[in-house]
C-alpha positions as CSV (number, residue, x, y, z in Angstrom):
1,M,0.0,0.0,0.0
2,D,1.0,3.7,-0.4
3,I,1.1,5.0,3.2
4,A,1.8,8.5,4.6
5,V,3.3,8.7,8.1
6,L,2.9,12.1,9.6
7,G,5.1,12.8,12.6
8,M,8.7,11.7,12.8
9,G,9.2,11.4,16.6
10,T,10.6,8.2,18.0
11,M,7.4,6.2,17.5
12,G,6.6,7.7,14.1
13,R,10.0,6.6,12.9
14,A,9.4,3.2,14.3
15,I,6.1,2.8,12.5
16,A,7.6,4.0,9.2
17,M,10.5,1.6,9.5
18,R,8.2,-1.3,10.2
19,L,6.0,-0.5,7.3
20,L,9.0,-0.3,5.0
21,Q,10.1,-3.7,6.2
22,G,6.7,-5.0,5.3
23,G,7.1,-3.9,1.7
24,H,4.9,-0.9,1.8
25,R,5.6,2.4,0.0
26,V,6.0,5.1,2.6
27,T,6.0,8.8,2.5
28,V,6.9,10.7,5.7
29,W,6.4,14.3,6.9
30,N,7.4,16.2,10.0
31,R,6.9,19.8,10.8
32,S,10.5,20.3,11.9
33,P,13.2,19.2,9.4
34,A,16.0,16.6,9.8
35,K,13.9,14.1,11.8
36,A,13.3,11.6,8.9
37,D,16.9,10.9,7.8
38,E,16.9,7.3,9.0
39,V,13.6,6.3,7.3
40,V,14.5,8.1,4.1
41,A,17.8,6.2,4.0
42,A,15.7,3.0,4.4
43,G,13.6,3.8,1.4
44,A,10.9,6.3,2.4
45,R,10.2,9.5,0.5
46,E,10.1,12.7,2.5
47,A,7.4,15.3,1.8
48,R,7.6,19.0,2.5
49,T,3.9,19.4,3.3
50,V,1.0,17.3,4.5
51,P,-0.9,17.6,1.2
52,E,2.2,16.4,-0.6
53,A,2.7,13.5,1.8
54,V,-0.9,12.2,1.3
55,A,-1.2,12.8,-2.4
56,G,-1.9,9.3,-3.9
57,A,-1.8,7.6,-0.5
58,E,-4.3,4.9,0.5
59,A,-3.8,5.5,4.2
60,A,-2.4,8.2,6.4
61,I,-1.1,7.7,9.9
62,T,-0.5,10.3,12.5
63,M,1.7,9.8,15.5
64,L,1.9,13.1,17.3
65,A,2.4,14.5,20.8
66,N,-1.0,15.7,21.9
67,D,-4.5,16.7,21.1
68,E,-3.5,20.1,19.8
69,A,-0.9,18.7,17.4
70,V,-3.3,16.0,16.1
71,R,-6.2,18.5,15.7
72,A,-4.0,21.0,13.8
73,V,-2.7,18.3,11.4
74,A,-5.8,16.2,11.0
75,L,-8.4,18.9,10.7
76,G,-6.3,21.8,9.5
77,E,-4.1,20.1,6.9
78,L,-5.0,16.5,6.3
79,R,-8.8,16.6,5.9
80,P,-8.9,19.4,3.2
81,A,-6.2,17.5,1.2
82,T,-7.9,14.1,1.1
83,G,-10.7,12.5,-0.8
84,E,-12.9,9.6,0.1
85,G,-10.4,6.9,-0.9
86,L,-7.9,7.5,1.9
87,V,-8.3,5.9,5.4
88,Y,-7.0,8.0,8.3
89,I,-5.4,6.2,11.2
90,D,-4.5,8.1,14.4
91,C,-1.9,6.2,16.5
92,S,-1.4,9.2,19.0
93,T,-2.5,9.1,22.6
94,V,-5.2,11.7,22.7
95,S,-8.5,12.3,24.5
96,P,-11.4,10.0,23.6
97,S,-13.4,13.2,22.8
98,L,-10.9,14.1,20.1
99,S,-11.1,10.6,18.7
100,A,-14.8,11.0,18.5
101,A,-14.5,14.3,16.7
102,L,-12.0,12.8,14.2
103,A,-14.4,9.8,13.6
104,E,-17.1,12.3,12.7
105,A,-14.9,14.5,10.5
106,F,-13.6,11.5,8.6
107,A,-16.8,9.6,8.6
108,G,-16.5,6.0,7.3
109,R,-12.7,6.2,6.9
110,F,-11.2,6.8,10.3
111,L,-9.5,4.3,12.7
112,A,-8.2,5.2,16.1
113,M,-5.2,2.9,16.7
114,P,-3.1,3.9,19.8
115,I,-0.2,1.5,20.3
116,V,0.8,-0.3,23.5
117,G,4.6,-0.8,23.4
118,N,7.7,1.3,22.9
119,Q,9.6,1.9,19.7
120,V,11.6,-1.3,20.1
121,A,8.4,-3.4,20.2
122,V,7.0,-1.5,17.2
123,R,10.1,-2.2,15.1
124,A,10.0,-5.9,16.1
125,G,6.3,-6.2,15.3
126,Q,5.6,-7.0,18.9
127,A,3.5,-4.0,19.9
128,V,-0.2,-4.3,20.7
129,L,-2.5,-2.2,18.4
130,L,-5.8,-0.9,20.0
131,A,-7.9,-0.5,16.9
132,G,-11.2,1.4,17.4
133,G,-13.7,2.0,14.7
134,D,-15.9,0.3,12.1
135,A,-14.7,-3.2,11.2
136,A,-15.1,-2.4,7.5
137,V,-12.5,0.4,7.9
138,A,-10.1,-1.8,9.7
139,E,-10.4,-4.4,6.9
140,R,-9.6,-1.7,4.3
141,V,-6.3,-1.1,6.0
142,G,-5.7,-4.7,7.0
143,P,-2.3,-4.9,5.3
144,V,-1.1,-1.9,7.5
145,L,-2.2,-3.7,10.7
146,D,-0.7,-6.9,9.5
147,A,2.7,-5.2,8.8
148,L,2.8,-3.5,12.2
149,S,1.7,-6.4,14.5
150,S,-0.2,-9.6,14.8
151,Q,-1.5,-8.4,18.1
152,V,-4.6,-6.3,17.4
153,R,-7.4,-5.6,20.0
154,R,-10.6,-4.5,18.3
155,Y,-13.0,-1.9,19.7
156,G,-16.3,-0.9,18.2
157,S,-15.6,2.9,18.4
158,A,-12.6,5.2,18.3
159,P,-13.2,6.6,21.8
160,L,-13.2,3.1,23.3
161,A,-9.7,2.5,21.8
162,G,-8.6,5.8,23.4
163,A,-10.0,4.8,26.7
164,A,-8.2,1.5,26.6
165,K,-4.9,3.3,25.8
166,L,-5.3,5.7,28.7
167,A,-6.2,2.9,31.2
168,T,-3.0,1.1,30.1
169,N,-0.8,4.2,30.3
170,L,-2.1,5.2,33.7
171,L,-1.2,1.7,35.1
172,L,2.4,1.9,33.8
173,L,2.9,5.5,35.0
174,S,1.6,4.6,38.5
175,D,3.8,1.5,38.6
176,V,6.9,3.4,37.7
177,V,6.2,5.9,40.5
178,A,5.5,3.1,42.9
179,L,8.8,1.4,42.0
180,A,10.7,4.7,42.4
181,E,9.2,5.1,45.9
182,S,9.9,1.5,46.8
183,F,13.6,2.1,46.0
184,A,13.5,5.3,48.0
185,V,12.1,3.4,51.1
186,G,14.8,0.7,50.7
187,R,17.6,3.2,50.4
188,C,16.3,5.2,53.4
189,G,16.5,1.9,55.4
190,G,20.1,1.4,54.3
191,L,19.7,-1.1,51.4
192,S,22.2,-0.8,48.6
193,D,21.2,-0.7,44.9
194,D,22.6,-4.3,44.6
195,Q,20.4,-5.4,47.4
196,L,17.4,-3.7,45.9
197,R,18.1,-5.4,42.6
198,E,18.4,-8.8,44.2
199,L,15.2,-8.2,46.2
200,L,13.0,-6.9,43.4
201,A,14.4,-7.4,39.9
202,D,12.7,-10.8,39.5
203,S,10.0,-10.3,42.1
204,P,6.4,-11.2,41.0
205,L,5.4,-7.9,42.6
206,V,7.1,-6.0,39.7
207,A,4.8,-6.1,36.7
208,P,6.4,-7.4,33.5
209,G,5.8,-4.1,31.7
210,V,7.8,-2.3,34.3
211,R,10.8,-4.6,34.2
212,N,12.2,-3.0,31.0
213,R,12.5,0.2,33.1
214,F,13.8,-1.4,36.3
215,E,17.4,-0.4,35.9
216,G,16.3,3.0,34.5
217,V,14.3,3.7,37.6
218,L,17.0,2.4,39.9
219,S,19.5,4.8,38.3
220,G,17.2,7.6,37.3
221,E,18.7,7.4,33.8
222,Q,17.3,5.8,30.7
223,E,17.1,6.4,26.9
224,P,14.0,8.5,26.4
225,W,11.2,6.3,25.3
226,W,8.3,8.2,26.9
227,T,9.1,11.5,28.4
228,T,7.9,12.8,31.8
229,A,6.1,15.7,30.0
230,L,4.1,13.2,27.9
231,G,3.5,11.0,31.0
232,A,2.0,14.0,32.8
233,K,-0.1,14.8,29.7
234,D,-1.4,11.2,29.5
235,A,-2.2,11.0,33.2
236,G,-4.1,14.3,32.8
237,L,-6.1,12.8,30.0
238,A,-7.1,9.9,32.1
239,L,-8.1,12.2,35.0
240,D,-10.2,14.4,32.6
241,M,-12.0,11.3,31.2
242,A,-12.8,10.0,34.8
243,R,-13.9,13.4,36.0
244,A,-16.2,13.8,33.0
245,A,-17.9,10.6,34.3
246,G,-18.1,12.0,37.8
247,V,-15.3,9.8,39.2
248,E,-12.3,11.2,41.2
249,L,-9.0,9.5,41.0
250,P,-6.8,10.7,44.0
251,D,-3.9,8.3,43.3
252,A,-3.9,9.3,39.6
253,S,-3.8,12.9,40.6
254,A,-0.7,12.3,42.8
255,V,0.9,10.4,40.0
256,Q,0.3,13.2,37.5
257,R,1.8,15.7,40.0
258,R,5.0,13.6,40.2
259,Y,5.5,13.7,36.4
260,L,4.6,17.4,36.3
261,T,7.2,18.1,39.0
262,A,9.8,16.1,37.1
263,A,9.1,17.8,33.8
264,E,9.1,21.3,35.5
265,S,12.4,20.5,37.2
266,G,14.2,20.3,33.8
267,L,13.5,16.6,33.1
268,N,10.8,17.3,30.5
269,R,12.7,15.5,27.8
270,A,13.9,12.6,30.1
271,D,12.2,9.2,30.2
272,I,9.5,8.6,32.8
273,A,12.1,6.6,34.7
274,A,13.7,9.9,35.6
275,V,10.8,10.4,38.1
276,A,13.1,8.5,40.4
277,R,15.4,11.5,40.5
278,L,12.8,13.4,42.6
279,Y,14.0,11.4,45.6
280,P,17.6,12.8,46.2
281,T,17.4,12.5,50.0
282,A,16.7,8.8,49.7
283,A,19.5,8.4,47.1
284,T,22.0,10.2,49.4
285,A,20.9,8.0,52.3
286,G,21.6,4.9,50.2
287,R,25.1,6.1,49.3
288,R,26.0,6.8,53.0
289,A,24.8,3.3,54.2
């Protein structure tokens, strides 16, 4: 298929690379230049504008940072440039209300498809796709889904897929904060990092999804997969969705504040594992012990 991938952040590049490996023809676009060098070297074509990127495409994928970016690209640039033959797939983590608005704007040719998994999982074809929308639309872009992953969870509407993504993200964000605070408690009691590793690295109490960040949380340093700023944003979306239903989430509010604090302290581009760096007293206590 001819596919346009709009947004060349870490995940956008991973999606484009996976599609190229699957034999698809890929055109990429990013608002700021010099982000697509890797995928262009792998065989993609880079477009200067969104209309140029989607010209002749059968599907367009957005992987962008937030509601504002998706709304600007999808409704401001993509929709006026496309006809009825193109299916629009949004892989971004956005509010379910925006997903509903996109489904209405691109009636009969929209699929919300947030992704559970980091860029490594996407490149390996091991991520989980949360596909929300009409089954007929999903079938039209079946080759895209097949190229990206064999693990596809289907939902009957775009907002349901968005809700599933936010529920998943909130759990991971909370687990990372809990792990950081567990380390802080251990260090305050005199445990060394080696002792914490021995105690918890293989513990069934540490969820499998958190284990790939275990060392990152222990040290506070990790290659940025999902930044603290985006973590705070996603926790905020989860809180907004719950409050709209009349449900308060006090623990989620505390988790969001941790990531906001990390982002505002200069760690906005660091991975969510860097939230562990908010506990310097505990770290110092561990070094003295």
